[in-house]
N, C-alpha and C positions, 0 to 999 in steps of 0.2 A: 504495500500499499503506499502511497504518498502520504507523508506525514510531516506536518509542521510542528516542531517543537518549539512553543513561544515562550519566551522568556525575557529579563530585563525589565523595561518599564521605568518609571520615575518615582517608585515607592523608597522608603528607607531601606526596604528588603531586596534591593536590586541585584546586590554581590550575591546573596544566598539564591536568588532565583536564576541567575546566569550558571550558577554551579550545578543546581538541580537540573537545568535544561542540558546542560553539556552532558551530564552523565545519562540521562534519558536517552538523549539523541543517539550516545553510543551504543546502549542497550538495545534499543529499536533496531538499528542498522546491524547489530549482531544476529537480530531475529529476521534478517533478510526485508526489512521495510526500508524503502527509499526515504529517509526521515533526514529533515534538515533543521538547523537552528536558526532561529530569526528574533531578533530583538524587535519586540512590539513598538518601542518608541521611535527607533531609527529605521527600520525595516530595511529593505534590500533594493538596489537598483534593478537587478536583473529579474524579470517578472518570469522568465522561463529557466528558473533555478532547478526545477525539477528535472527536466531533461540533460542537465549538465551533472546533477549530482548522484545520478544512477550508478554510475561505476566508481568514481574515485571523489572522495569527499573527506576532508581533514576537520573533524570536528574540534580538535584542540586549537587548530589555527583560526577557525570561525570564533570560539570562544574568546581567545585573547584579542582578536579585533572588537568584539562587542565590549569587552571590558575597557579597551583603550578609549572608548567613546563616553565612559561613563561621566567625564569631568565635563562634558558638554550638555548633560541633561539640564534642561532649564524648567523652574517651575512656572515661569512667566508664558511658556507655549501654550496655546489654547487647544491645539490638537494633540491627543494621546497616540493616535496611531501613525507609524511613520510610513515612509514610502513604499507603496504597494503591497502594504499588510494583508488589506481585505481582499485584493486581487489575488494574492499568493495563497491564501487561506481558502478562498474559494475554489481554487483549483486542487487542493489537497483532499483527500479521503476523509481526514479527521485532523484536528488541530489538538496537540497534546498540550494541556495548560500547565506549564511550569512557572506560571507568575506567581508572586506573593505580595500581599499588602495591597494598599488603595489601588483602585482602578482595575487591577488584574484579578484580585481574589474576593472583591467586595460587590460582584455581580453587574459592573458597569460593562465590562469587556464581555461577559456573558450575553446580557441582553443585547448588545450589539450585534454579536454573532447570531443570535435567535433571529433577528431581523433580516439579516444577510442570508439566513438559511446555512449557516456554517456549522457543521458538527464539531462537537469538543470534547475532551474528557472532564469527568468531575460533575459537581452538581450545578443545577440550573442557577438562573439569574437571582431567583427569589430566594432560595436556601443559601446562596453565597453571600447576598446582602446580608441576610439574618445572622449568619454564623460570623461576620465580619463585626458586628456590632455587637459589643458586650451587654449592653444595656438591654437591647430587645431579646437577644438570647436568653438572658436571665428570666424575662418576664415569661417566656415560653415554657422555659424549664420550670417554673413555679406553677404555672397552669396546666402542665401535663403532668405533674407529681414526679419530676426528674430532681433527686436529691442535690442541692446546691447550697452554697454558704451564704449566710445572711449577708445583705448588701443594700446600697443606696444608690439610686442613680441620679446623678446631680448635673444640670446644666448650668453653663456659665452665667453668673449674675445670680444665680440660687445660693441660699446659706451653704457654707462648707462646714458648719461646726458640728462636731459629731454628736455631740450632747443633743442637738435638734432632732437627732435620727436614733437615739437611745444606743449608741455605739460607742466604743472606747478603743484605744490602742491595745494590742498590735492590730493594724489592719493593712491592707494590700490596696494601693490607689493605682487605677489602672485607667489610660486613655481608652474611651470606648471603641475606637476603630483603630487597631494596630495588631500586629503579629510578631512571632519571634522574640516575645517578653519586651518588645520595644514599648516604652512609654508605661512600663509596669514597676512600681516603687514599693518596696516594702518597709513599713512604718513601724519601729519598735517603741519609740519615745514620742510624746506628744510634741516636744521641740522641733522633731523632724517633718511633721505632718503638713505644716504650711509650705514648706519647699517642695514637698512630693506633689501637694494639689496644683502649685504654680508649674511644676515641670510638665504634670500631664495635660493641663489646660494649654500649655504651649503647642502640644501636639493635636489637641482636638477640643471642640466646645462642648464637650460631654464627657464626664468620666464617671466610672464606677469605684467606689469605696466599699470594700468587701471585708468581712472579718477573715482574720489571717487564721488558717488551720494548720495547726500543728501535726505533721505525721509524715506518713509515707506517700510518695507521689508516683503515679503510674499513668502510663500513656498507652492507648489501646486503639490500635487500626479496625476500623470496620469496612469489610468489602462485601458488596452483595447483601447487606443487612445482616452479615454474620461477622462475630468479633474475632479478631486473630489472637494469638497469646499475648499475655500482659507483659510490658515492658515495665520495670522499676527504674526510675531515676533518682540516682544518689549523687548530688552535688559534692564533690571533694572539699569545696569550700563555699559558703553562703548558700545560696539558693539557685534554682535552675533559671538564671536570668540569659540574656543574649549572648554574654560572653563566655558563660560556661557551655551554652548550647552549642556554640560553633567552633571553640576553641578546644574542645574535648576534655574539658575539666569536669565531667562527670563520669561516673560509673553507670552503666546502663546494662540491667540484668535481664537478660530474655531467655527462657520465660521466667518471671519473677518467682521469688520463693515464697509461694503462696500454697494453702491447702487447696484441694478442689472446690470446696464450698465458697471459699473467699473469692478464687479466680472467676467462678461463674457469677458471683455476686457484682464484681467489678465488671465483668464482659457485659452483663445485663443493662448496667448503668450506662455503659458507653453505646450500647445497641439503642436503648431507649433515647439517649440525648440525641444521637444523630438521627434517627427517626422522627423525634420531635420537631426538628427543624427541618425536615425534608430532605437529609443529605442522600444523594445516590449517584453513583453506584459505590463511591468510597469516600471515607474521611478519617478523621481521627479525634477521639476525644482524651481529654486531660482528667484525671480523677484523684482527689485525695482521700486517703483514709486515717482518721485519727485513731488515737490509743484504744478507743473503745469499739474501734470497728465500724464506725460510721463513715458512710460515702459522700463525698460533696464533688459532684462535677463542675470544674471550674470553666470548661469551655469546649468548643467544637471547632476543628480546623479543616475546613472544607476542601483545601487545596493542601495537603501534608507536603512537608519537605521531601525531595528525593535525591539527597545528597549521599554521600559514603557515611557520614555520622547520623543519617535520619533514622526515624522510629520505625516507620512502617515498613520498610526494606527489611529490618532487622526482624520483625516480627513474621513477616512472610518467609524468611529464610529459615525461621524455626519449625516452619511447617512443610519444608522442603522445596520451597519456591525461590529459586535464584533471582537476581535483580533484573536481568533481561526478560525472564519469563514473567515476573510480576509486572513489568511495563505493558508487554504483550496482552496480559490479561486485562489490565485496565483499559486499554484500547478496546478490546473484544467487548468487556462490559458496557463501555460507554457508547459504543455503536448500536448496541442492543437497545440502550436507553434512548438514543436519538432516533432509532426507527420505530 
């Protein structure tokens, strides 16, 4: 199949997206697909790229070229799609979405593709938009009975005083629209709270302030409505923030050291969370478990990372599915959903 692996963009997760995309592109080519890597923001001059990439194609060289353009990303540019992006995507059998963060993961790109009749991997525009907005996700979790931490959704200009909401430190302050733990600040002391709120409001005009759950953190991929083996995330220092996530400063145990009962309970929470916001055919849920065994779903990621350190590929490997097979399977499921 002719497949565009779409990466890059103008979000804070651009570099993560490029790394994901290049690995996915390599994997799909190993499965004999005519896959190309394209930056959604800069696009390509050559609209006939598929005819030229069928035999020889250097993914690493294309990746480096895309990375070299990162300094030229402008927040002032009105158009998100680069040269020939729509035209090339229309020529593809499917687009593999390796985008992360705003515009790529939040349903906007998906909605545009729906209008153009372009098939793509991952959830549709509505589930993507919901999953990206932590405030809306929380409301749906609560309405659907998905266990989650106590929180308050605050818009810029509203009171941020914890006492007004019956809350106290420790709390986690989150920008409502952000991924890869960007715009997430753990607050242990009251003196830290004001700066945390300011930091998150600089990234978004809405924040979520959530009770800090002390316990074990797990991540669970859900493919075709079925949970994969559970990964436990153990940061070597601090907590699972952006730095620890992408610098390998965590121990990730897969399958997690849990008995069958707890494993099934965590998997059920993940399945329910993904189903609640309409994710299909794949997503990833993050779940905390406190000392009493209570579960709290933190969020759902509608386009999980697909790098060497990513969680879903680790989980798939635990059930005997190597990375190229996983990427191929996600394409297959997404085509069925689109049809």
